[in-house]
N, C-alpha and C positions, 0 to 999 in steps of 0.2 A: 541465439538470436542472429538474424541476418542483418546485413548492412542496410537493406531496404526497410526492415522493421525498425531499426534504430533511427533511421532518417524520418520515418513516419511518426514515431513517438516524439522526436524533437520538433518536428514541424507542427504537430497538434498541440504540444506543450506551448510552443511559441504563439500559436493562434489563441490560446487561452490568455496569454499575456496579462493584461490588466485585470482579467477576471479570475486569476488564480486565487485572489483573496476570497472570492465567492465560492470556490470549489470546496473548501473545507466545511463551511456550514451546511452546504447542500449534501456533502458526503455524510456527515454525522446525522443529519435528518433522515437520510435514506437508510443508513446503517441501523438506526434505532427503530425505524419502521419495519425493516426486514427482520430484525432480531432484537426486540425490546429487552430480552434477558441479558444483552451485552452492556446495557447502560451502566449497571453498577461497577463495571470494570474501568470506568472513566471518572475523572474528577466530577464532583457534584457541582451544579451551577454552570457558570460560564466556561465554555470550552475554548476560549480564545487562545490560551497557552497551548492547548493540545492542537488546535488548528494551525498555529504557527509552526509547531514541530512537524506536522504532516506536510505542510507546504515546503519546509526546508528539506525534509527527507526526500520528497518527490523531486525537488530541484537537483539535489545531489545525485540521485539515481539517474535522472535524465542526462545529466552531464557526464556520468561515469559509465554509461551503458557499453561503450566500446572497450572497457577495461574491467569487466565484472569480477575477475579474480581479486582485484584490489578492493572491491566492496565486500568480499566475503567475510573478513574478520569483523567488520562493523555490523553486518547483517547477523552474524552468529551471536555477537554480544547483544544485539537488539532482540533476537529471538529468545535468548536465555532470560533476559530481563522480562520480556512479555510472559514467559512461562511462569516466572515468579509472581506476576500479577494475577495469574489464574487463566491466562489465555490458553485455549485448547486448539488442537489442530483444525477442528471443524470451523472454528471462528474465522480462520483465514479464508475459507471459501466464501463466507458471507461478506467479509471485508472486500474481497475481490469483486464480488457481484455489485456491491454498493459503489465501489470505485468506478467500475465500468459504466454503470447506469448514470453516475454523476457526470462522467466525461461525456456520455451521450447527450445528456441534457444541456450541458454547457456548450458543447461544440456543434450540436444540431447536425446539419447535413455534412459537416466536416468530419464527423465521426463515422467514417465509412467502414464497411466490413474489414478492409485491410487495416484500418486504424484500430478497430476493436481487436482484431487478431494480434496485432503487434503489442498493444498494451496488455492483453491477456497473456501472451508469451512472456513478457517481461515480469508481470506480476507472479505468474506461476513459478518462474525461475527463482525470483527473490523470496517468495513465500516458502518455497521448498527448502531453501537454506535456513530460513528462520524456524520453520517447523522442526527440522532435523536438530538444530541447536537447542530448541526448546525441549524436545524429547530427550536429548542427551543431558541437559541440565536437570530435567525432572528425574531421569534415571540416576544421575549422580546424587541428587538429593535423597532419593529413596534408599540408595545403597549406603550412603554415609551414616 
């Protein structure tokens, strides 16, 4: 990721500001519209706890973008946990699409092509770490 991409992500995150509480519900609505089969992977009923985790995770990621190696162990652990919940590699593609579409809705004209590209680059990088860790955890579980 470039310095310009990191700056773009941070500025768009700051633009969301008070609306970050609205991001998670929109995200989950979009995710389950795109892939209803993913709904059973989440807690039944109220997703407020899950929404809070998503917001906290995004905030940490945005803050830590200029030191991605420091995030890797946490991302690997998260990816391994997600594999244990039944998350598959293709799910990350749908999640990324839902996230980008949600940001586009929330930010409107502020979600420029450069902003979309920056968020997509960040998501692809982070999801790649999580998928690899999930694959490794799955392989370890099958071998053991």
